[in-house]
Structure formats: C-alpha cells, structure tokens
N, C-alpha and C positions, 0 to 999 in steps of 0.2 A: 389351444389354437393361438398361433402367433400373429400379431398385427404386422402391418407392412413396415419393413425396415429399410432405411436408406442412410448413406454416410452422413454423419452429423457432427463429427468432432473436428474442431478447427484448431489450427496450430497458432501458438503465440509467437513463434519465430519461423522464418524460413531457414533452409539449411545454411545459407551464406549471408554475409552482411550483418549489420547491426540488428539485434533483436527488436521486434516491435512489441508493443504491450500485449501480454497474454489476453486471449479472448475466451469468453464462455463457449460452451459447446455449440457449434453451428456447422453449416455445410462447408465442406472443404474439398477443393479440387485435387484430383489425383496427380502426383508429380509425373512428368513425362519420362518415358523409358529411355535409357541410353544404351549404347553398345556395351556388352558385358565382356571386359577384357582384363580385369584385374585378377591376378592370382593371389588371393588372400589366404586360402587354406589348402591343405593337402589331406586327402582321406587315407588314413593308415589303419590297417587291421590291428586289433588289440587282442581279442579272444575269438579264435576260430571255432567253428562248429564242433570239430573233433575233440578239442580241448574241454569243451563244456559238457557235451552229451555223448561223445563216442558214437555208438551205433543205436542209441535210444532216440529214435526219430519222433517219439511222442512228446519229448520235452520242448517247451517253448519258453523264451524269455518274456517275463511279464513286466519287470521293473529293474532299474539299476541305481546304484549309489556309488559315488567315488569320494574318498577322503584321503588326500595325499596319494600314496602308492596303493592304498587299499581299495579294491574294486569288489563290490557286492552285487550279486545277481539273484533276483527272486524269480522262481519259475512257476509254471502252471500246475506242477505236481507237488507244491507246498514245500519246496526245498530252497534254502539259501546257500549260495556258493560264495566263498571268499577267495579272491585271487590277489597276488601281489603283482603290480605292473612295473616292469623295469624298462625304462626308456634308454635306448642306445642310439648313439650318433656315429655313423660310419665316417671314415676318412674323407669320403666324397660328400659329406654333409647330409646324408640321408638318415632320417629318423625312423626307427623301428621300435616296436614294443614286444616284449616277451611277457606273457602272463603265466605265472606259476601258481597252480592251485594249492591253497593252504588247507582247506577243509570244506565240508558241506554238512548241512544240518537239516533234518526233516522236522517240520513244526508240528506234525501230528494231526493235521486236518486234511480233509479231502477237498481242499479249496486252493485256488492260486494265491501266491503272495502278491498283493496288489501294489504296495508301496514300501520303500525303504528310505529312511533318513538317518544320517549319522549325526550324533551329538558328541563330537570328539572331546570336548571338555569333560564329559562324563564317561568317556570310553564306552558309550552305549549306542546301540543301533535300534532305532524305532521301526518296528515291523508291523504293517497293516495286513491282516489276514482274517477273513471271516468276520468283518466288521469290528475287529478288536486290534488295538495297538499294543504290542508286547515289547517290553524292554529286554534286549539281549546284550550280552557282552560282545564288544566289537572284535575281540581276539578269538574267543572260543565258541561264540555263537550260542552260549547257554543263557537261558532266561535268568533274570535276577532272582536271587533266593526268596525275596519277599513276594514274588509273583505279581509285582506292580504292573497294572495295565489300564488302558482306557477302553471302555466298551462302548458299542453303539456308534462307531465312526464309519462314515461312507468314504471320506477322503480326509487328508490332513496336510498341513504345511507348518513350517517353523517360522517364527518371527525373527528375521535377520537384523532387526533394529529393536531389540528387546527393551521393555520399559521397567522391568523389575530391578535392574542393576545388580542382580545376584549372579556372580560368575559361575556358580555351581548349580545352575538350573538352566533349562531351555524352555521357551514359551511355545506352546503348541496350540494351533487353531484347528478345530475339526468341523466338518459338516456332519451334523448328527443324523442318525436314522430317524430321530423325531422330526416331524414335518416342520419346515421353515425355521430351523434352529441351528445356530452356530454356538460352539462352546470353546472357551479359552481355558487352557490348563498350564500349570507350571509343572515341569517334569524334572525331578531330581535323580540322583544316582540309583535310588532304590524305592522311590515313591512318586506318586502323582497327586496333584491337588487342583481341583477345579477352581477357577478364578471368576469366570463370568459366563452367563448364558444369555445369548442375544437372539431375538426373534426377528425374522426378515419378512418383508411384504409378500414375497413369492418364494418358491422352493429354490434354494441355492444349488448351483451345479459345480462351481469352481471358486476357489478363493486364494488370494495372496494377502500377506500381512506386512505392514510397515508401522512400527510403533503401535499406536492405538487405532490405526486406520486399517480397515478391511476393504479390499477391492473385490467385489463379488460379481460373479456371473449368475444372475437369476434366470427364471424361465424365459422372460421376454426382454430383459435389459441388463446392462451393467450399472452398478452403483458403487459409490464410496460410502462407507459407514464408519463413523467413529464409535467404537464399542464402549468407550468411556463416557461419552456425552449422549450417545444415542442419535446424534445428528447425522442425517444421510444426504447424499448429493447424487441425483440421477446423472448418468453419463450419456449413454445413447442406447437405442433399442437394438435388439437382434433376436433371432429365433433359435432357441436351443434345440428345437425339433429338427431343424434343417442343417445345422452345422455345429461342430464341436467348439465350445467356448475355450478360449485361451486367456488366462490371467497370469501375468508374470511380473514380479517385482524386478525392476532393472536398475534401481538406484534409490537413494534416499528420497522417499515420498514421491516416487514415480513408478508407473506401471506400464506394461505393454499388453494390449488387448487385441484379439482377433475380431475386427469389426466387419460390418456388412460390406458387400461389394469387393471382397478380397483385399481389404485394407488392414494393415497392421497399424493400430492407433495407439498413440502415447497419451497418457493422462496422469496428472498430478493429483495429490490428495485434495486439492482445492477444486477439482473438477474442471481443470483447464489443460490445454496442451501447449507445451513449449517447443514442440517439434512438428514438422509436417509428417504425415503418415508415410509408411512404406507400402508399395504395391505388391501384395502377395497373390498367389493363386486362390481360387475360391475354396479349395479343399485342404487348407493347411492343417496338419496334424499336431505339430509342436513347434515351439520357438525357443531359442537360446540366445544368450548375450556373450559376446567376446569383444570388448571395446576395441575399436569404435564400430563394431559390426553387430547387426542383428541377423541371426541365422534362422531360417525357417525350413520345415520339412513338409513335403506333401507326398502323394502316392508315387511320384516318379523322380522327384528332384530335391536336392538341397539348394536353396537359394541364399545368397549373401547380399545384404543391403547395408549401406553406410548410415550410421546415425548422424553423421555430420552433414551430409547433403541429401540423404534419403534415396539415393540412386542405387539401382541394382548393380553389383560389382562382379558377381561370379555365380555360375550355375554348375552344380555337380550332379550328374545322373546317379540316382540311388533308388532302386526299386525295393518294395516290400519293407521299407522302413516304418517303424511304428513308435520309436522312442527317440526324442532329441532333448538333451538336457545339458546344462553347463554346471560345472563344479569347480569353484575356485579358479576360474579362468580356463578350465579344460572343458572342451565341448565334446560330448560323447553322443554317438548315434548308434542305434541298434535295429536289427531285424529281429524276427522271432528266434533266430538261430545263432547270430554272430554279433560281435560288438566292435565298433570302429571308433577311432578318435580323429577329430578334425584338428590337424596340427596347423596353427597359424604361421605363416611366413613372417620373418622379422619385419616390423614396420619400415625399417630403413630400406630393406630390399624392395618392399612394395612401392615406397616413394621413388626410389631410383628407377624402377620399372616404368612408373608413370612419367618421370622426367625423360626417360629414353624414348617414350612415345610422344613426347612434347605436349603432354597433358598437364600443363603448368598449374592451372587452377585447382584441379583435383589433387595434385601433389601437395600444394600448399595447404589445402583444407585438411588433408590427412596428416601432414606434418604438425599443424597446429593442434590437431586432436591428439597427437601422440605425446603432448606435453605431460599429461597426467601419468603416463606409464614409464617415463624416462627421468633419471636424476637431473636436477636443474642445470648443473654445469655441463653435463654431457649433451643435454637438449640444446642449450644455447650454441654450443660449437656446431652441432649437427644442423640446427635450423639456419644459422648464418650461411653455412655452405650450401644448403638447399636454396636459399634465397639467391645466392650468387649464381648457382647453376641455372635457376629459373630466369635470372636476368640475361644470361647469355643466350638462352633459347629465344627469349623475346627480342633480343638484339639481332639475332640471326634472321628473325622474321620481320626486321625493320620496325618493330614496335618500340620506338625509342623512348617514349614517355614511360611506358611500363617498365622497360629495361632500366632506365635511370632510377626509378623508385626502388626497384629490387636491389640494384647495386648499392644504393644508399642504405636501405634497411639492412642489407647483408654486410655492410661495412667492407666492401670490396677493396682490396689493394688495387688502386687504379692502374698500376703497372700491368696487371693481368689483362686489362683492356688494351692498353697502349701496345703491348707485345704482339697483338694480332696484326698491327700495322707495320709492315716491313720497314726497317731502318729508322723508326721514330725514336726508339730508346737510344740514349747515348751509348757510344761504343764502350765507355768505361762503366756502364751500369752493371751491378752485380746481381740483377734480378734473375731468379729462376722460377719458372711457372709452378703453380701448385701441383702436387702429386698426391692422390690421383687427380687427373686434369678436371677442370671445371666445365670443359666443353670438348667437342670432337674436332675442332678446326685447327689446322696448322697455322693459317694466316688469313688475312682478308681476301686474298685471291681465291682461296679454296671456298671460303664462306659465301662469296658472291658469285663464284664460278666465272670470274672474269668479267662480269657485267659492270661496265664502266659507270652507268647511272647509279647502280646500287652502291658502288664503291664511293662515289661522290657523296651520296647521302650519308654513308657511314662516317666519312671524314668530317662532314659538317656536324654530325652529332658529336664526334669526339672533340672538335673545336669547342663547341658549346659546353660540353660536360667539363672539359679541363679548365675552361675559363671560370666556370662556376666553383670548382673545388679547389683551385690553386691557392685561394686565400682562406681556406677552411682547415680544420684539423685533419681532414682526409689527406692533405698534402704533407703533413708532418713527416720529415725524414725522407721524402721523395721529391722535394721541391725542384731539384736540378733535373730529374727525369721528366717531371710534368712540364716545366717551363721550356725545356729544350724541345720536347715533343710538340708543344703548342707553337713555338717559333717555326719549326719545320712545316707544320700544317699551314700556318699563315703564309709562309714564303711560297710554298707550292701553289696555294690557291690565289696568290696575289691579293691577300685579304687586307682591308683597310686598317685592321687592328694591329698589324705587324709593327708599325711605327710606335703605336701606344705602348706596346709591350717593351720595345727596345728602350724607349725614353723613360720608362717607369722603373722602379726597383724590381729586378728580376734575378732568377737564379740559373739563367741559361749558361750552359757550358761553352766556353769560348771556342775551343777547337772544333767541336761538332757544329756549332752555330755558324761560325765563319765559313766553313766548307759548304754548308747547306745554302747559305745566303749567296755565296759565289756561284754555286751550281744553278741557282734560280735567278742569277743576275740581279741581286739586290744590293 
C-alpha cells in the first residue's frame, strides 16, 4: 500500500540567472509551459521490421544496446541480434541509417532477453536472461569459455564512474532476487567477483550508480545510498504500484527521476536539486539525455525538454514505443518491432532558428549551454557572432539598452551598426558588411519602415553609443569612421555637442565633414 505522494523536490537553481544556494528536498512549483517550436531532433529509422524478423510476427524487441556502430537487440524468444549501423549523409544533408545484420545467437532458454550492456574495454556483452547475467563475446556472441556469470539478478546497471581504478574490469550493480538486497560485482574478461552486498529498507525496483552512490527507487520512495559507508538520504515519496520508476544517471553525482505529478526531478548525491524539474506526462515510460536536452517517452509522444531552462522544446508523435535509451550521445527509441534513432540537429542550426524567430533569450541560453560540446576557439567565434545577431534583433525592437550590452559583449565592429544609417560612413571607408549578414535589414529606412519617430530614436541611440565608444579600444582602427559619423548625426540634429566635437581632438574626415556641415548650414 503506497502512502500519499506529492511533488517535493526543490531546485537549487532556476534555469536562468545566477544560481541560488541549493536547497534540501521540499515543494517545488511546476515551470510554466511554453509554445513548442524548436526542432532539436529528427526521428530516423534504423532497423525496420523486415530486417529484424522477416515474416516471424511473434518476435518482439525486449532490449537494445549500442556501442559505436554495433547495435545489439534482445528478443522475447531468447535471441540476440548483432547489427552494424552505417550512418549516411546525402548531398541534401539528410541523415539515414543502414543496418547490416552480422549474426544472431540463441541463448538456450525459453525466456526473453531482459537487458544488454556492453563492456567495450573487455569486448564483452553482459546479457540478463532468466535472472542470470552471462558474459558473451561482443563479436561472435559466444559465452566466455569459463562460463562466468552472475546469478540471481532481477535487473542490473554499470557504474559509469567506477571506484576500482582497474581499466580491465567493469563495476556492475544488481538488484538481487533476494528480498531488499543490492549486490556490487567486479566483472573481468572471464570472471566475476562480488564486492559488496547491501540491504535496503524496502524492496528496490530500479537503480543507477555513480561512484559509491546508489540512487534507488524503492517501493514507496526514492533514496540515495552510499554503499561504502551505509549512509542513506531520502529524496521524495512515490508509489511504485501506480507508476513505473525511472532512475537515470545524467552526469557526475547527478540523477534524473520520474517524480509524482508528472515531474522529471533532478537530484544530486547530496539529496539536493540544482535544477528546476521538467514537466512530463503522468505515464512516462523512459528517459534519455542528449545534452542540453532531456528526452522522455510516453504512450503516444516523445517530448524534448531543455536542461538549461526546463522548458519543453519539441514533441514528436510516437506510438507503441517501449524503449528509450541514450548511448554515448546517441538516442535510440524502439517499438516492439522497429528501432529508430533521434538524430540531433546541430546546435548552431538550432540557435540560428531561434534567432530567426527573434527568441533571443532562448538562443543565448542554448548558446551558453553549447560551450561544453564545442572546442573553445570555435565556441568563442560562434558565441561572439550570436551576441552580435541578438544585439541587432534587440536594436530592431528599439530595446537599446539590451542591444548595447550585446554589442559590447559580442565585440561588434561598430561600423556594422553605422552602415545601417544611409550616408553616415565616409565615402572613403573600406568597410564591407559581415557575410553571412548579422541581420536582415538593408538600412534604417527598411528597419523602421519609414517611421520618422523610430528613426529619430535610432539616431539618438547611435549618437549616444558612438560618443561612449569613440575613446575606447572599440574605436581602434575606425576612429575616422566613428567621428565622421558622429559629426554628421550632431549636425543633422542640430545637437549642442557638435561644437564640443569640433573644438576637441577628433578624427573627422575633412572632405565629408565640410560637405555635411554645409548641407546642414553649420
């Protein structure tokens, strides 16, 4: 019997702005939903029904594993299938996958293959069938000659942050058939060794591991347990009778959990949350991570949320799905008959799509989040350009303070801005606009659609901005262009600062300046 459950995990940070101090687990408000318009992933078929089972309709996919190009499928009739996945890119930029069957192997039981995990360093595949984990060769699918196996396993997972330091073993955590028991093993190429047996306060249903920390879904609650010290930390309650628990390691000492109320909750090994939750449906089946996105599967849809601002970004219709997993950045989803891959669109394209929709804040959040996936020098060039583009979007909306800050942060060549104003650049200027362009406007007339009030505001902003930057390093190399443009603006507006500019040291070009002063009777 499950007790009443309600959302209780609090976030230590919001998605945007400076982080606030992490808090202990307590009530947290659901983030508001936003329109879903980002195209982050494309669903591409990888293994079609005919390739896997031909006309044998009784065959169902039970589990999958992917390691590099090697795709393994476990079925309900006790077979393992090994495919090579070949990714192809067409001239039009379309990605497709061709799956070539290598071999299949019958395990000899009348039971389904429940789970597959690859240990590539050992060239071993760990296979759970009939409560037994068997070690088989990744290439020929033959069991290891020693017959090494782990018996009495309900489910298992690998420790992706191992504590042994031995590169020739993997650490395996199992939920045992023994009541309320977790066991830790070291698995070598041809042998297994039990390391620890831990007892839990309730029957465990699901587990993820990070170092010495176990994140466990028990019958009525989630907990963090340090199996080395025995110290445990309650996270929040939930009812395993009513919904499937999800426990997924998403990074060093951090887990993602399916919480009550349709919330995907983040928790660290210290029992705190450093992110706001994501709002899932009530019946989520599985979750996967492809930074900066969390992907969730329910009975009808695949939903994509950002880890950066916790907002839902994309929904893909997908019926009869029952497996969703990520493998080394590759997200795979499967029905009982077919396998698909969620191919991420390049982050740069996603950012440009957001900018094209004038969604500046989201674009900047995504760009900052992309830092960890892009080489430093390439990121700096990309990020400067994004800041400049965002600045012009804010400028076009007359958000001048925001535009100025973005121009400064993006180290904008100020002549890009001056060039929007007809005739302000000196006739001798060698400036050529950036290509591809930073904005969609030919000039200020197009940007303001001839609105004189808007044009006046834009000219006032440029006066102020040029006056601020003319004595800074931003002006280095462009002093003649800046001062000449400023003189023309002052003269046109009959501004009191014109005289100050003329009597002080300046770099105004004489020919252009004289003609402009004469034109405006100065």
